[in-house]
C-alpha positions in Angstrom: 93.5 135.2 122.6 96.1 138.0 122.1 97.5 136.6 118.8 93.9 136.5 117.4 94.0 140.3 117.3 97.8 141.1 116.8 100.4 140.4 114.2 104.1 140.4 114.5 105.7 143.2 112.4 109.3 142.7 113.7 111.1 140.6 116.3 110.2 143.1 119.0 107.1 144.9 117.7 103.4 143.9 117.2 100.5 145.7 115.5 96.9 145.5 116.5 94.5 144.2 113.9 91.6 146.2 115.3 93.3 149.6 115.2 96.7 150.6 113.7 98.5 151.0 117.1 101.9 149.2 117.4 103.3 147.9 120.7 106.6 146.7 122.0 106.9 142.9 122.1 109.2 141.1 124.6 108.3 137.5 124.2 105.0 137.8 126.2 101.5 139.0 125.6 100.9 141.2 128.7 101.0 144.6 126.9 98.8 143.1 124.1 96.2 141.9 126.6 96.2 145.3 128.4 95.6 147.1 125.1 92.7 144.8 124.2 91.0 145.1 127.5 91.4 148.9 127.9 91.0 150.1 124.3 88.7 147.5 122.7 87.2 145.9 125.8 88.1 142.4 124.6 87.7 139.9 127.5 85.7 142.3 129.6 81.9 142.4 130.5 81.5 145.5 128.4 82.3 143.3 125.4 78.9 141.6 125.5 77.1 145.0 125.0 79.1 145.8 121.8 78.7 144.7 118.3 82.5 144.4 117.7 83.6 141.5 115.5 87.3 140.9 115.2 88.6 140.8 111.6 88.8 137.3 110.2 91.9 138.0 108.2 94.8 135.7 108.7 97.9 137.4 109.9 101.0 137.7 107.8 102.9 135.3 110.1 100.2 132.7 109.8 100.3 133.0 106.0 104.1 132.5 106.0 103.9 129.7 108.4 101.4 127.9 106.2 103.5 128.5 103.1 106.6 127.1 105.0 104.6 124.0 105.9 103.4 123.5 102.3 107.0 123.8 101.1 108.1 121.1 103.6 105.3 118.8 102.5 105.4 119.3 98.8 109.2 119.3 98.4 109.7 116.7 101.2 112.2 118.9 102.9 113.7 118.0 106.3 112.5 119.9 109.4 116.2 120.8 109.9 116.0 123.3 107.1 114.8 126.0 109.5 118.1 125.7 111.3 120.2 126.1 108.1 122.1 129.4 108.0 121.6 129.9 104.3 117.8 129.4 104.6 117.6 131.8 107.5 119.6 134.4 105.6 117.4 134.0 102.5 114.1 134.3 104.5 115.5 137.3 106.4 116.2 139.0 103.2 112.7 138.4 101.9 111.0 139.5 105.1 113.1 140.6 108.1 110.0 140.7 110.3 109.3 137.0 109.9 110.4 134.8 112.8 110.9 131.2 111.5 109.3 128.5 113.7 111.8 126.3 115.4 112.2 122.6 114.4 109.8 121.4 117.1 107.1 124.0 116.3 107.4 123.2 112.6 107.0 119.5 113.2 103.7 120.2 115.1 102.5 122.4 112.2 103.2 119.7 109.7 101.5 117.1 111.9 98.5 119.4 112.1 98.5 119.8 108.4 98.6 116.0 108.0 95.7 115.5 110.3 93.6 118.2 108.7 94.3 116.9 105.2 93.6 113.3 106.2 90.2 114.4 107.7 89.2 116.0 104.4 90.4 112.9 102.5 88.4 110.6 104.8 85.3 112.7 104.4 85.7 112.5 100.6 86.2 108.7 100.7 83.2 108.2 103.0 80.9 109.6 100.2 82.0 106.9 97.7 79.7 104.0 97.2 82.4 101.7 95.9 86.2 101.8 95.8 89.1 99.9 94.3 92.5 99.5 95.9 96.0 99.3 94.5 98.9 98.0 96.7 102.7 97.7 96.3 105.7 96.8 98.3 109.0 98.8 97.9 112.3 99.2 99.6 113.9 102.6 100.5 117.6 103.4 100.0 118.1 102.5 103.6 116.7 99.0 102.8 113.5 99.5 104.8 110.5 97.8 103.4 107.3 99.8 102.9 103.7 99.0 102.0 101.7 101.5 100.0 97.9 101.2 99.6 95.9 103.6 97.4 92.2 104.0 97.1 90.4 104.9 93.8 86.8 105.9 93.4 84.3 108.1 91.4 83.2 111.3 93.2 79.7 112.8 93.2 80.9 115.0 90.4 81.7 111.9 88.3 85.4 112.5 88.6 88.1 109.9 89.2 89.7 110.5 92.6 92.7 108.9 94.2 93.7 109.0 97.9 96.7 107.3 99.5 95.4 105.4 102.5 98.9 104.7 103.9 102.6 104.4 103.1 103.9 102.5 106.2 107.1 100.8 107.2 106.7 97.0 107.0 109.3 95.3 109.2 107.3 92.0 109.2 108.0 89.1 106.8 106.1 89.6 103.6 103.7 86.8 104.1 100.1 86.8 102.8 98.8 86.9 106.4 100.9 89.9 107.4 100.0 91.8 104.3 96.3 91.0 104.7 96.4 92.1 108.4 98.0 95.5 107.4 95.5 96.1 104.6 92.6 95.1 106.8 93.6 97.6 109.4 93.7 100.4 106.8 90.3 99.5 105.3 88.8 99.5 108.8 90.4 102.8 109.7 89.1 104.5 106.5 85.6 102.8 106.8 85.8 101.1 103.4 85.9 97.5 104.4 82.6 96.7 102.6 83.1 99.1 99.7 86.1 97.5 98.1 85.3 95.9 94.7 88.9 94.9 93.7 92.5 94.8 94.7 95.2 95.5 92.1 98.7 94.2 92.8 101.6 92.6 91.0 101.6 88.9 90.2 103.5 87.8 93.3 102.0 84.8 95.0 101.9 86.4 98.4 99.9 89.4 97.0 97.4 87.0 95.3 97.1 85.0 98.5 96.6 88.2 100.5 93.6 89.2 98.3 92.1 85.7 98.9 92.5 86.0 102.6 90.7 89.4 102.5 88.0 87.9 100.2 88.7 90.5 97.6 88.6 90.1 93.9 92.3 90.2 92.8 93.3 92.0 89.6 96.8 91.6 88.3 98.5 94.9 87.5 98.3 95.2 83.7 101.4 97.4 83.5 103.4 94.8 85.5 102.2 92.0 83.2 103.3 94.0 80.1 106.7 94.4 81.7 107.0 90.7 82.3 106.0 90.0 78.7 108.8 92.3 77.5 111.4 91.0 79.9 110.7 87.3 79.1 110.7 88.1 75.3 114.1 89.9 75.6 115.5 87.0 77.6 114.7 84.6 74.8 116.4 86.7 72.1 120.1 85.8 72.3 121.2 88.6 69.9 119.6 91.3 72.1 120.9 89.7 75.3 124.4 90.1 74.0 123.8 93.8 73.1 122.2 94.4 76.5 125.2 92.8 78.2 127.7 94.9 76.3 125.6 98.0 76.8 125.7 97.6 80.6 129.5 97.4 80.4 129.7 100.5 78.2 127.3 102.5 80.3 129.1 101.4 83.5 132.4 102.6 82.0 131.1 106.0 81.2 129.5 106.4 84.6 132.5 105.3 86.6 135.3 106.9 84.6 135.7 110.7 84.8 137.8 110.7 81.7 135.2 108.8 79.7 132.4 111.0 81.0 134.3 114.2 80.0 135.2 112.8 76.6 131.5 111.9 75.9 130.5 115.5 76.8 133.3 116.9 74.6 132.1 114.8 71.6 128.5 115.8 72.1 129.5 119.5 72.1 131.6 119.1 69.0 128.6 117.5 67.2 126.3 120.2 68.6 124.3 117.6 70.5 122.6 117.9 73.9 124.9 116.6 76.7 122.8 113.6 77.6 124.1 111.0 80.0 123.9 107.3 79.3 121.3 105.4 81.2 122.0 102.2 83.1 119.6 99.3 82.9 117.7 98.5 86.1 116.0 95.1 86.2 113.2 96.2 88.5 112.3 99.4 86.7 109.6 99.3 84.0 110.7 100.3 80.5 114.3 100.3 81.6 115.5 98.3 78.6 113.6 100.6 76.2 115.1 103.8 77.8 118.7 102.3 77.7 118.5 101.1 74.1 116.9 104.4 73.0 119.7 106.5 74.6 122.5 104.2 73.3 121.0 104.4 69.8 120.5 108.2 69.9 124.0 108.8 71.3 125.8 106.4 68.9 127.8 109.0 67.2 129.3 110.9 70.1 129.6 107.6 72.1 131.4 105.9 69.3 133.8 108.8 68.9 134.5 108.9 72.6 135.2 105.2 72.8 137.5 105.4 69.8 139.7 107.9 71.6 139.7 106.1 74.9 141.9 103.2 76.0 139.6 100.4 77.1 138.9 96.8 76.4 135.2 97.5 75.6 133.8 96.2 72.3 132.0 99.0 70.4 128.7 98.4 68.8 128.6 97.7 65.1 126.3 99.0 62.5 124.5 95.6 62.6 124.1 96.1 66.4 122.5 99.5 65.9 120.2 98.1 63.3 119.1 95.5 65.7 118.5 98.2 68.4 116.4 100.2 66.0 114.2 97.2 65.2 113.9 96.4 68.9 112.9 99.9 69.7 110.1 99.8 67.1 108.7 96.7 68.8 109.1 98.0 72.3 107.7 101.5 71.8 104.0 100.5 72.0 104.7 98.7 75.2 106.5 101.8 76.6 103.6 104.1 75.6 101.0 101.7 77.0 102.9 101.5 80.4 103.3 105.3 80.6 99.6 105.8 79.9 98.5 103.2 82.4 100.6 104.8 85.1 99.2 108.3 84.6 97.4 109.9 87.6 94.1 110.6 85.8 93.7 107.3 84.1 91.6 104.3 85.3 93.7 102.0 87.5 94.6 98.9 85.6 98.0 99.5 87.2 99.2 99.6 90.8 101.3 102.8 90.1 100.7 105.1 93.1 103.6 107.6 93.1 101.8 110.6 91.7 98.9 110.0 94.0 101.1 110.2 97.1 100.6 114.0 97.1 96.9 113.5 98.1 97.8 113.1 101.7 101.1 114.4 103.2 103.1 111.8 105.0 103.4 112.0 108.8 106.7 113.4 110.0 
């Protein structure tokens, strides 16, 4: 009760929110409670005969605690940041009176934030008459598998809304039965089991079989299908396969060699060009080939000058190679633009992209 009527103004001093009096603070609320009982009759029988209403204003500490929690959630910072000397010094310079919550207390505040946000999200989803789901499997840098399931629906205000139902570790084998079981649990928890009109996933057989087990209409991710069209078309174009192969070697050299990296930056400065790094092709990343070829083509002059001054066995691209790249980029650009548009947060989900929507519900610590 004491902290409902007091705010901490320094590590050893508190101020009453009812009157301006300040009291010494020694890690207990005894003096605060005495002040409330004797001066303001809070917690005494006399209180029932008075019309006193404590101010509803949130204390400065509560505001700062909430801002700290938001920073942890939005920026995905570790709880250990509150133990870092630099962070403590920075906060102390901003507000010497603010006592940073310890790691355990911060964890509880983040967990409370998660629960409160999830309750709001569940209330919003409960009002929807029909929803669609998107699902994807992905692997973390620690090689842990995760299943992400996102819900999409139209609100009462006729606005497209997206809520992440769960991003959970998935240690089981990725069979259709295990996937169906995990999604069924999420649908039951969120109360949408009979509202789902469709499930959007990639074209993997286990995902398709999972939808069948759940008796849901399966919709193949359109962006994923576009990516497959591009990949298979590129694989059937020998000239481009050779260019891509040499491009991977050239990019790898500039990424692994400090001398090559410095030489490229030097040539870019001499040509008054931005110091862009080369991009390596990643087979599992959508539009990767387009991004790689576009960067190689745009950086052809500084890259060629850098290669000419370096000692390596790499085969530089010819003018014919760059002409082929240019023609390929003209063909790939519409696919790139379509994929980007399909993956935007405010667009109708013909795609299973869920990354931007993950902000809707903070992840549990």
